[in-house]
C-alpha positions as CSV (number, residue, x, y, z in Angstrom):
1,M,157.1,98.1,103.8
2,A,156.6,97.1,107.4
3,A,154.8,93.9,108.3
4,P,151.0,94.5,108.6
5,Y,149.6,94.9,112.0
6,K,146.2,94.9,113.6
7,L,144.4,97.9,115.1
8,V,142.1,97.3,118.0
9,C,139.8,100.1,119.0
10,R,137.6,99.5,122.0
11,S,137.6,102.8,123.9
12,M,135.1,105.3,122.4
13,S,136.8,108.1,124.4
14,R,139.9,107.7,122.2
15,F,138.0,106.8,119.0
16,S,138.6,110.0,117.0
17,S,142.3,110.3,117.9
18,K,142.8,106.6,116.9
19,I,141.1,107.4,113.6
20,K,143.2,110.5,113.0
21,K,146.3,108.5,113.7
22,A,145.3,105.7,111.3
23,F,145.2,108.1,108.4
24,A,148.5,109.8,109.3
25,A,151.5,109.6,107.1
26,D,153.0,107.0,109.4
27,G,149.7,105.4,110.5
28,L,147.9,102.1,110.0
29,L,147.0,102.6,106.3
30,A,150.5,103.8,105.4
31,E,152.0,100.8,107.1
32,T,149.7,98.2,105.6
33,L,148.5,99.4,102.2
34,E,151.2,99.8,99.6
35,E,149.2,102.2,97.4
36,F,148.2,104.4,100.3
37,R,149.2,108.1,100.1
38,H,148.7,110.5,102.9
39,R,146.0,113.1,102.1
40,P,145.3,115.7,104.7
41,Q,141.7,116.1,103.4
42,Q,141.0,112.4,103.8
43,Q,142.4,112.5,107.4
44,Q,140.3,115.5,108.2
45,L,137.1,113.9,106.9
46,A,137.8,110.6,108.8
47,H,138.5,112.5,112.0
48,A,135.3,114.7,111.6
49,L,133.2,111.6,111.0
50,A,134.6,110.0,114.1
51,E,133.8,113.1,116.1
52,H,130.2,113.0,114.9
53,S,129.6,109.3,115.5
54,T,127.6,109.6,118.7
55,P,123.8,109.6,118.7
56,G,122.3,113.0,117.9
57,K,125.3,114.4,116.0
58,V,124.9,115.3,112.4
59,L,127.6,116.1,109.8
60,V,127.2,117.3,106.2
61,A,130.5,117.2,104.4
62,E,131.4,118.0,100.8
63,A,134.5,116.0,99.8
64,G,136.1,116.9,96.5
65,T,137.1,114.3,94.0
66,G,140.3,112.4,94.8
67,I,140.1,112.8,98.6
68,G,139.4,109.1,99.1
69,K,136.2,109.5,101.0
70,T,135.1,105.8,100.9
71,F,138.1,104.8,103.1
72,A,137.5,107.9,105.2
73,Y,134.1,106.6,106.3
74,L,134.6,102.9,106.0
75,L,137.5,102.6,108.5
76,P,135.7,104.7,111.2
77,A,132.6,102.6,110.6
78,L,134.4,99.3,111.0
79,L,136.2,100.5,114.2
80,S,133.4,102.3,115.9
81,G,131.9,99.2,117.6
82,K,128.5,100.4,116.5
83,K,125.8,99.1,114.3
84,V,126.4,101.1,111.1
85,A,124.6,101.5,107.7
86,I,126.5,102.9,104.7
87,S,124.0,104.1,102.2
88,T,124.9,104.8,98.5
89,G,123.0,106.5,95.7
90,T,123.8,103.8,93.2
91,K,124.1,100.0,93.2
92,N,127.5,100.3,91.4
93,L,129.0,102.1,94.5
94,Q,127.3,99.5,96.7
95,D,129.1,96.7,94.9
96,Q,132.4,98.6,94.9
97,L,132.3,99.2,98.7
98,F,131.3,95.6,99.5
99,F,133.4,93.6,97.0
100,K,136.4,95.9,96.6
101,D,136.9,98.4,99.4
102,L,135.8,96.4,102.5
103,P,137.9,93.3,101.6
104,R,141.0,95.6,101.7
105,L,140.2,97.0,105.1
106,L,138.8,94.1,107.0
107,P,142.1,92.2,107.3
108,L,143.6,95.3,109.0
109,I,141.3,95.3,112.0
110,D,140.9,92.8,114.9
111,S,137.3,93.2,115.8
112,G,135.3,90.4,114.2
113,V,133.0,92.9,112.5
114,K,130.3,91.3,110.5
115,V,129.5,93.0,107.2
116,A,126.5,92.5,104.8
117,L,125.3,93.8,101.5
118,L,121.5,94.4,101.0
119,K,119.7,95.6,98.0
120,G,116.0,96.0,97.1
121,R,113.9,92.9,96.4
122,G,114.0,93.7,92.6
123,N,117.7,92.8,92.5
124,Y,117.3,89.2,93.7
125,L,116.2,86.2,91.7
126,C,112.9,84.8,92.8
127,L,113.0,81.0,92.3
128,Y,109.2,80.7,92.3
129,H,108.8,83.2,89.5
130,L,111.7,81.6,87.5
131,T,109.9,78.2,87.8
132,Q,106.6,79.8,86.7
133,Q,108.2,81.5,83.6
134,L,110.0,78.3,82.5
135,A,106.7,76.4,82.8
136,D,105.0,78.8,80.4
137,P,107.3,78.9,77.3
138,E,104.5,80.2,75.0
139,A,104.5,83.5,77.0
140,Q,108.2,84.0,76.2
141,T,110.0,85.3,73.1
142,P,112.9,83.1,71.8
143,V,115.4,85.6,73.4
144,E,113.6,85.5,76.7
145,M,113.5,81.7,76.7
146,D,117.2,81.6,76.1
147,Q,117.8,84.1,79.0
148,L,115.6,82.0,81.3
149,I,117.6,78.9,80.6
150,R,120.8,80.8,81.3
151,I,119.3,82.2,84.5
152,R,118.3,78.7,85.7
153,S,121.9,77.5,85.1
154,W,123.3,80.4,87.0
155,A,120.8,79.9,89.8
156,N,122.2,76.5,90.5
157,G,125.6,78.0,91.5
158,T,124.9,81.4,92.9
159,G,125.1,82.0,96.6
160,S,123.5,85.4,96.7
161,G,120.9,85.4,94.0
162,D,121.9,89.0,93.1
163,M,121.1,89.4,89.5
164,A,124.1,91.8,89.1
165,E,126.3,88.7,89.0
166,M,124.9,87.9,85.5
167,D,127.1,90.1,83.4
168,S,125.5,88.9,80.2
169,L,122.2,90.5,81.2
170,A,121.7,94.3,80.9
171,E,120.7,95.9,84.1
172,D,117.4,97.0,82.5
173,A,116.7,93.7,80.6
174,P,112.9,93.2,80.5
175,I,113.3,89.5,81.6
176,L,114.5,90.7,85.1
177,R,110.9,91.9,85.9
178,K,109.7,88.4,85.2
179,V,112.1,86.6,87.5
180,T,112.2,89.0,90.5
181,S,109.4,89.7,92.9
182,T,107.6,92.8,94.0
183,Q,106.0,93.6,97.3
184,D,102.6,92.8,95.6
185,N,103.4,89.5,94.1
186,C,105.7,88.0,96.7
187,L,104.0,84.9,98.4
188,G,106.0,85.2,101.6
189,K,105.8,82.2,103.8
190,A,103.3,80.6,101.5
191,C,105.9,80.4,98.7
192,P,107.1,76.8,98.0
193,D,110.7,78.2,97.7
194,F,110.5,80.2,100.9
195,D,113.3,78.3,102.6
196,R,115.6,78.9,99.6
197,C,114.6,82.5,99.1
198,F,117.6,84.7,98.3
199,L,116.0,87.8,99.5
200,K,115.1,86.3,102.8
201,K,118.7,85.1,103.3
202,A,120.1,88.5,102.4
203,R,117.8,90.3,104.8
204,A,118.6,87.8,107.6
205,K,122.3,88.4,107.1
206,A,121.8,92.2,107.1
207,M,119.9,92.0,110.4
208,G,122.8,90.2,112.0
209,A,125.5,92.5,110.6
210,D,127.5,95.2,112.4
211,L,128.0,97.1,109.1
212,V,125.5,96.8,106.3
213,V,125.9,98.4,102.8
214,I,122.5,99.6,101.5
215,N,121.2,102.2,99.0
216,H,119.1,105.3,99.6
217,H,115.9,103.7,98.2
218,L,116.3,100.7,100.6
219,F,116.9,103.1,103.5
220,F,113.6,104.8,102.9
221,A,111.8,101.5,102.4
222,D,113.1,100.5,105.9
223,S,111.8,103.7,107.4
224,A,108.4,103.2,105.8
225,L,108.1,99.7,107.3
226,R,109.1,101.1,110.8
227,E,106.7,104.0,110.4
228,G,103.8,101.6,109.5
229,G,104.6,99.2,112.3
230,F,105.4,96.3,109.9
231,G,108.9,95.5,111.2
232,E,112.1,96.5,109.5
233,L,114.8,95.5,107.0
234,L,117.8,96.8,109.0
235,P,119.0,96.2,112.5
236,E,118.8,98.9,115.1
237,L,121.4,101.4,113.9
238,N,123.7,103.7,115.9
239,W,125.2,105.5,112.9
240,I,124.0,106.1,109.3
241,I,126.4,107.4,106.7
242,F,125.1,108.5,103.3
243,D,127.5,108.7,100.4
244,E,126.3,110.3,97.1
245,A,124.0,112.3,99.4
246,H,123.2,114.8,96.7
247,Q,120.7,112.3,95.4
248,L,118.7,112.2,98.7
249,P,116.4,115.2,98.1
250,D,114.8,113.8,95.0
251,I,114.6,110.3,96.5
252,A,113.0,111.6,99.6
253,L,110.3,113.5,97.7
254,T,109.5,110.3,95.7
255,R,109.6,108.2,98.9
256,Y,106.8,110.2,100.5
257,G,104.7,110.0,97.4
258,E,102.5,107.5,95.7
259,R,103.1,105.3,92.6
260,L,100.9,103.6,90.1
261,S,101.8,101.9,86.9
262,A,100.1,99.9,84.1
263,S,102.2,96.9,85.0
264,S,100.5,96.7,88.5
265,F,97.2,95.8,86.8
266,H,98.9,93.4,84.3
267,Y,100.7,91.5,87.1
268,L,97.5,91.4,89.2
269,G,95.6,89.9,86.2
270,R,98.4,87.4,85.7
271,D,98.3,86.2,89.3
272,V,94.5,86.0,89.3
273,R,94.6,83.7,86.3
274,R,97.0,81.5,88.4
275,V,94.4,81.5,91.2
276,Y,91.8,80.3,88.7
277,K,94.0,77.5,87.5
278,T,94.4,76.4,91.1
279,L,90.8,76.6,92.2
280,K,89.3,75.6,88.8
281,D,85.7,76.3,89.7
282,C,85.7,80.1,89.3
283,K,85.9,80.9,85.6
284,S,84.6,84.4,86.3
285,L,88.0,85.2,87.9
286,E,89.8,84.6,84.6
287,T,87.2,86.7,82.8
288,R,87.6,89.6,85.2
289,A,91.4,89.3,85.0
290,D,91.3,89.5,81.2
291,E,89.0,92.5,81.4
292,L,91.3,94.3,83.8
293,S,94.3,93.8,81.5
294,Q,92.3,95.0,78.5
295,W,91.3,98.2,80.3
296,A,94.9,98.8,81.4
297,D,96.0,98.5,77.7
298,E,93.2,100.9,76.7
299,L,94.2,103.5,79.2
300,T,97.9,103.2,78.1
301,E,96.8,103.8,74.5
302,A,94.7,106.8,75.4
303,I,97.6,108.3,77.4
304,Q,100.1,107.6,74.6
305,A,97.8,109.1,71.9
306,N,98.4,112.7,73.1
307,G,101.5,114.5,74.0
308,E,100.2,116.2,77.1
309,P,102.8,115.9,79.9
310,A,100.6,117.0,82.8
311,W,98.5,114.3,84.5
312,Q,95.7,116.7,85.5
313,A,95.4,117.7,81.9
314,Q,95.4,114.1,80.8
315,L,92.3,113.5,82.9
316,G,90.5,116.1,80.8
317,F,90.8,114.0,77.6
318,E,87.6,112.0,77.0
319,A,89.5,108.9,76.0
320,V,91.7,108.9,79.1
321,A,88.7,109.7,81.4
322,S,86.6,106.9,79.8
323,A,89.4,104.3,80.1
324,W,90.1,105.4,83.7
325,Q,86.5,104.9,84.6
326,G,86.5,101.5,82.9
327,L,89.6,100.4,84.7
328,T,88.1,101.5,88.0
329,R,84.9,99.5,87.4
330,S,86.8,96.5,86.2
331,L,89.1,96.5,89.2
332,G,86.1,96.9,91.6
333,M,84.3,93.9,90.0
334,L,87.5,91.8,90.3
335,K,87.9,92.7,93.9
336,T,84.3,91.7,94.6
337,E,84.9,88.4,92.9
338,L,88.1,87.7,94.8
339,G,86.2,88.5,98.0
340,Y,83.9,85.5,97.4
341,H,86.9,83.1,97.5
342,L,88.8,84.5,100.6
343,G,90.4,81.8,102.6
344,R,90.6,79.3,99.8
345,D,94.0,80.2,98.3
346,E,97.0,82.2,99.7
347,L,97.7,83.8,96.3
348,G,94.0,84.6,95.9
349,D,93.9,86.3,99.4
350,Q,97.0,88.3,98.4
351,C,95.4,89.4,95.1
352,F,92.4,90.6,97.1
353,E,94.6,92.8,99.2
354,R,96.4,94.1,96.1
355,S,93.2,95.0,94.4
356,A,92.1,97.0,97.5
357,R,95.4,98.9,97.4
358,L,95.0,99.6,93.7
359,M,91.5,100.9,94.2
360,G,92.9,103.4,96.7
361,L,95.5,104.5,94.3
362,L,93.0,104.9,91.5
363,D,91.0,107.2,93.8
364,H,94.2,109.1,94.7
365,F,95.3,109.8,91.1
366,G,91.7,110.2,89.8
367,N,91.1,113.1,92.2
368,P,94.3,115.2,92.2
369,D,95.1,117.3,95.3
370,A,96.3,120.9,94.7
371,K,98.8,120.4,97.5
372,R,100.7,117.7,95.6
373,I,102.7,117.5,92.4
374,Y,101.8,114.8,89.8
375,R,104.2,113.2,87.3
376,L,103.3,111.1,84.3
377,E,106.0,108.8,83.0
378,R,105.4,107.4,79.5
379,R,107.0,103.9,79.0
380,E,107.4,101.7,76.0
381,R,104.7,99.2,77.2
382,G,102.7,101.3,79.6
383,F,102.8,104.3,81.9
384,G,103.7,105.3,85.4
385,L,102.2,107.9,87.7
386,V,103.9,109.5,90.7
387,S,102.5,112.0,93.1
388,S,104.8,113.9,95.6
389,P,104.2,116.4,98.3
390,M,105.5,120.0,97.9
391,S,108.0,119.5,100.8
392,V,109.0,116.6,103.0
393,R,110.8,118.6,105.8
394,D,108.4,117.6,108.5
395,E,108.5,114.0,107.5
396,L,112.3,114.0,107.5
397,K,112.5,115.6,110.9
398,A,110.3,112.8,112.3
399,L,112.4,110.2,110.5
400,Y,115.6,111.6,112.1
401,N,114.1,111.5,115.5
402,S,112.8,107.9,115.1
403,Y,116.3,106.4,114.6
404,H,118.1,107.8,117.6
405,C,121.5,107.6,115.9
406,A,124.3,109.7,114.4
407,W,124.0,110.9,110.8
408,A,126.5,111.8,108.2
409,F,125.9,113.0,104.7
410,T,128.8,113.3,102.1
411,S,129.2,113.9,98.4
412,A,131.4,115.8,96.0
413,T,128.5,118.1,95.2
414,L,126.6,119.5,98.2
415,Q,127.4,123.2,98.5
416,V,127.3,126.3,96.2
417,G,129.7,129.0,96.9
418,G,130.5,127.7,100.4
419,D,126.8,127.5,101.2
420,F,125.0,124.2,102.0
421,G,121.6,125.9,102.1
422,Y,120.1,124.3,99.0
423,F,120.8,120.8,100.3
424,S,120.2,121.4,104.0
425,R,116.8,123.2,103.5
426,Q,115.4,120.3,101.5
427,M,116.7,117.7,103.9
428,A,115.8,119.7,107.1
429,L,119.4,119.8,108.2
430,E,120.0,123.5,108.9
431,K,121.4,122.8,112.3
432,A,123.9,120.2,111.1
433,D,127.6,120.8,111.4
434,S,129.2,121.2,107.9
435,L,132.6,120.7,106.4
436,I,134.1,121.5,103.0
437,L,137.2,119.7,101.8
438,D,138.7,120.6,98.5
439,S,140.1,118.1,96.0
440,P,143.9,117.4,96.2
441,F,144.2,117.6,92.4
442,D,146.2,120.4,90.8
443,Y,143.4,121.4,88.4
444,A,145.3,124.5,87.1
445,S,148.0,122.3,85.5
446,Q,145.8,119.2,84.9
447,A,142.9,120.7,83.1
448,L,141.8,123.5,80.8
449,I,138.2,124.8,80.7
450,C,137.1,126.5,77.4
451,V,133.9,128.5,76.7
452,P,134.3,129.0,72.9
453,R,133.6,132.4,71.4
454,H,130.7,133.1,69.0
455,L,128.4,130.4,70.5
456,P,124.7,130.6,69.6
457,Q,122.2,131.0,72.5
458,P,120.8,127.7,73.6
459,H,117.3,128.5,72.2
460,E,118.5,129.3,68.7
461,A,117.6,126.9,65.8
462,N,121.2,126.2,64.7
463,V,122.6,125.0,68.0
464,A,122.9,121.3,67.0
465,E,125.0,122.2,64.0
466,H,127.4,124.4,66.0
467,L,127.7,121.7,68.7
468,A,128.4,119.0,66.1
469,E,131.1,121.2,64.5
470,I,132.8,121.9,67.8
471,A,132.6,118.3,68.8
472,S,134.0,117.0,65.6
473,R,137.1,119.2,66.0
474,L,137.5,118.1,69.6
475,I,137.2,114.4,68.7
476,E,139.8,114.8,65.9
477,A,142.3,116.5,68.2
478,A,141.7,114.0,71.0
479,D,141.6,111.0,68.7
480,G,138.2,110.0,70.2
481,R,138.6,109.6,74.0
482,T,135.7,112.1,74.5
483,F,132.4,112.3,76.5
484,L,129.7,114.5,75.0
485,L,127.2,115.3,77.8
486,F,123.8,116.6,77.0
487,T,120.8,118.1,78.9
488,S,118.2,116.5,76.6
489,Y,117.8,113.3,74.6
490,Q,116.6,115.3,71.6
491,M,119.9,117.3,71.3
492,M,122.0,114.2,72.0
493,Y,120.3,112.2,69.1
494,R,120.5,115.2,66.7
495,V,124.2,115.8,67.4
496,G,124.9,112.1,67.3
497,E,123.3,111.9,63.8
498,L,125.4,114.8,62.5
499,L,128.6,113.4,63.9
500,S,128.0,110.0,62.3
501,H,128.6,111.8,58.9
502,R,131.6,114.0,60.1
503,Q,134.0,111.6,61.8
504,S,135.0,108.0,61.8
505,R,135.6,107.1,65.5
506,P,133.2,104.7,67.2
507,L,130.1,106.6,68.4
508,L,128.4,105.1,71.5
509,V,125.0,106.7,72.2
510,Q,123.0,106.3,75.4
511,G,120.2,103.9,74.8
512,M,121.9,101.7,72.2
513,D,123.0,99.5,75.0
514,S,123.1,99.4,78.8
515,K,125.2,101.9,80.7
516,R,127.5,99.2,81.9
517,Q,128.0,97.7,78.4
518,L,128.5,101.2,76.8
519,L,131.3,102.0,79.3
520,S,132.8,98.5,78.7
521,R,132.8,99.1,74.9
522,Y,134.2,102.6,75.4
523,H,137.2,101.2,77.2
524,A,137.7,98.4,74.7
525,Y,137.8,100.7,71.7
526,G,140.3,103.1,73.1
527,N,139.3,105.9,70.7
528,A,135.5,106.0,71.1
529,V,133.1,108.9,71.7
530,L,130.3,108.5,74.2
531,L,127.2,110.6,74.0
532,G,125.0,110.6,77.1
533,T,122.4,112.5,79.2
534,A,121.9,112.7,82.9
535,A,122.8,109.1,83.6
536,F,126.4,109.8,82.5
537,W,126.8,113.1,84.3
538,E,127.6,111.2,87.6
539,G,128.7,107.8,88.8
540,V,131.1,107.3,85.9
541,D,134.8,106.9,86.7
542,V,137.1,106.7,83.7
543,R,140.7,107.3,84.6
544,G,143.9,107.9,82.7
545,R,144.3,108.4,78.9
546,A,141.0,106.7,78.1
547,L,139.2,110.1,78.7
548,C,140.8,113.4,77.9
549,C,137.9,115.6,76.8
550,V,134.4,116.3,78.1
551,M,132.0,118.6,76.2
552,I,128.8,119.9,77.8
553,D,126.1,121.2,75.6
554,K,124.6,123.8,77.9
555,L,124.1,124.8,81.6
556,P,121.8,122.1,83.1
557,F,118.8,124.1,84.2
558,V,116.0,121.7,84.8
559,S,112.7,122.6,83.1
560,P,110.1,124.2,85.4
561,D,107.7,121.6,84.1
562,D,109.7,118.8,85.9
563,P,107.4,117.8,88.7
564,L,110.0,117.6,91.5
565,T,111.4,121.0,90.5
566,Q,107.8,122.3,90.2
567,A,107.2,121.2,93.8
568,R,110.3,123.0,95.0
569,L,109.5,126.2,93.0
570,T,105.9,126.3,94.4
571,A,107.1,125.8,98.0
572,C,109.6,128.5,97.5
573,E,107.1,131.0,96.0
574,R,104.7,130.3,98.9
575,S,107.4,131.2,101.4
576,G,108.0,134.5,99.6
577,Q,111.5,133.7,98.2
578,D,113.0,133.9,94.7
579,P,112.6,130.5,93.0
580,F,115.4,131.1,90.5
581,A,118.0,132.1,93.2
582,M,116.9,129.6,95.8
583,V,116.1,126.5,93.6
584,Q,116.9,126.7,89.9
585,L,120.3,128.3,90.1
586,P,121.8,126.1,92.9
587,Q,120.2,123.0,91.3
588,A,121.9,123.7,88.0
589,I,125.3,124.6,89.6
590,L,125.4,121.3,91.5
591,A,124.4,119.3,88.4
592,L,127.2,121.1,86.4
593,K,129.7,120.2,89.1
594,Q,128.7,116.6,88.7
595,G,129.2,116.7,84.9
596,V,132.5,118.5,85.2
597,G,133.7,115.9,87.7
598,R,133.8,113.3,85.0
599,L,137.0,114.7,83.5
600,I,139.8,114.6,86.2
601,R,139.6,111.4,88.3
602,S,143.2,111.0,89.5
603,E,146.5,113.0,90.0
604,Q,147.8,111.7,86.7
605,D,144.8,112.7,84.5
606,Q,145.0,115.5,82.0
607,G,142.2,116.9,79.9
608,V,140.0,119.6,78.4
609,L,136.5,120.7,79.4
610,V,134.4,122.5,76.9
611,I,131.1,124.2,77.9
612,C,129.1,125.3,74.9
613,D,126.8,127.9,76.6
614,P,127.5,131.6,76.2
615,R,125.4,132.4,79.3
616,L,128.4,131.2,81.4
617,V,130.2,134.4,80.4
618,Q,127.4,136.7,79.4
619,R,124.9,136.5,82.3
620,P,125.5,137.8,85.8
621,Y,124.8,134.4,87.3
622,G,127.5,132.8,85.1
623,E,130.2,133.8,87.7
624,Q,128.4,131.8,90.3
625,F,128.8,128.7,88.1
626,I,132.5,129.4,87.5
627,R,133.3,130.0,91.2
628,S,131.7,126.6,92.0
629,L,133.9,124.7,89.5
630,P,137.4,123.4,90.1
631,P,140.1,126.0,89.5
632,M,141.0,124.9,86.0
633,T,143.0,127.2,83.6
634,R,140.5,129.2,81.6
635,T,140.4,130.1,77.9
636,R,137.8,131.4,75.4
637,G,140.0,130.2,72.4
638,L,138.9,126.8,71.0
639,D,142.2,126.6,69.2
640,K,144.0,126.6,72.5
641,A,141.8,123.7,73.7
642,L,142.5,121.8,70.5
643,A,146.2,122.3,70.9
644,R,146.1,121.1,74.5
645,L,144.2,117.9,73.4
646,R,146.8,117.1,70.8
647,E,149.4,117.1,73.6
648,V,147.4,114.8,76.0
């Protein structure tokens, strides 16, 4: 190995050639990173990104698994001399980029680039809320009190306040909502802990950074603030690079929608009670707050009492309509009461503003608009409502124009049969330049794909038994080391129950623990079987002998009742196009590509993929799925798949 050297890149006219040379077989990375291996596809991607780094240029690039796309965009971003945001679909990738990948690249350059990591406010500890929760032990369960004490101890030593540092807490632990803030309950400059606020410090660092690592939700939050004239979360950017860009269409539809949840009313009631304790001379505030929480509970019970998934139909139930009216009246009276005390208390003034916003949302969801799609989310302790427009193309065009920068969108799953149309239509990117880079893996020798003979159709009653039988044989041949990926919770639980009586390897089922902890246990066992739904179809990277078999229950067509899919189908029908060909089929193909991508993660991996859906070989559209998958060796014989697993 030659001694490491620094690369200085100041001339933008030579930028793309410098980048191309850095990724060459004898370039910067080869000279300084011992594990670096020259990959032509990675070099092509890095060069293409550099060529599209000037304002107004747009690149959409599908980069197959194993190309090394993170380095392909990080090094050009670091050397560009521009203000750059790298946006990811998941917080896991955010952390990987900031804590693992950037520290490996920063020592190689001589440019004094400042980097920062910024997440949404719900990821940072709120010292004020922590103090409030510790001061009210009667409101906590014994488990929550123990967690609060551990959080307080951790808070004394953390520099970032990022709750992800607390490995002992699941990422979806209920206590997190109690010790983080929301836009509604943040006191801002009136907070006694404002000067020590972790969120404020993270945002300040991001504003001063040359490169900031964010996520897609945060990007849209920044765009909303700019659009409303309320400032921004990010510096003025010259280049925005989206990884995991396949997630953007769904996030964009949600971003331009409205949200309402039962917890919004409970949190408002809680804060109003705090106002009463401060002012002491307004008992009616406490009474109104209690009434509001009671009506929110009554509405939750009414919604949970029936199985109707459509929000418009829910409003037709007498119990739901009655509770909705009661909640609206209660909120109106609370808002009026808060108005009498404006100017007396910062939190009270904030509660008044929140009550006004909630009144607007109650009106919005209480009078559904035929031009929007509504989604009801049932939760263990409440409900959530989301409304979305049919399309956000016009909004996205305005967003692109407002930033005056270069744009790049990359993922392993953006095109179907060489066509980016499904993604680009939704994202209003038809005029973007595009690039497809295949994976460097030798799939034909590394992997076998099997569609077993004699499979039942997905709608038949005995499907679960057939799946369990095939899975048990695969698990036996592979000695565990298997992912079973499902398109529904119901099928996952049913097959999991059957397998618990048919084989002895550890079964890890989604929902029994957090995603992070399930994956940790999977690695620890060495012979485990993991059963998961959509959350495990992407963003999971298990390499080597730990995973040698992936079984998928059926082709992942999304139900037409899914609100986001419904919005796309309706928009497609109104434009006179075929909804199946233009929406449902490409959507399912891209989802299958994600699931299949869990199997082979490195040049050394070997494995078997089993897809238990006869439509893949019996229906005309099956060939479109197969053409979009990596070129694995194919077989219909389950015995061949089992024999291959015994060799891996």
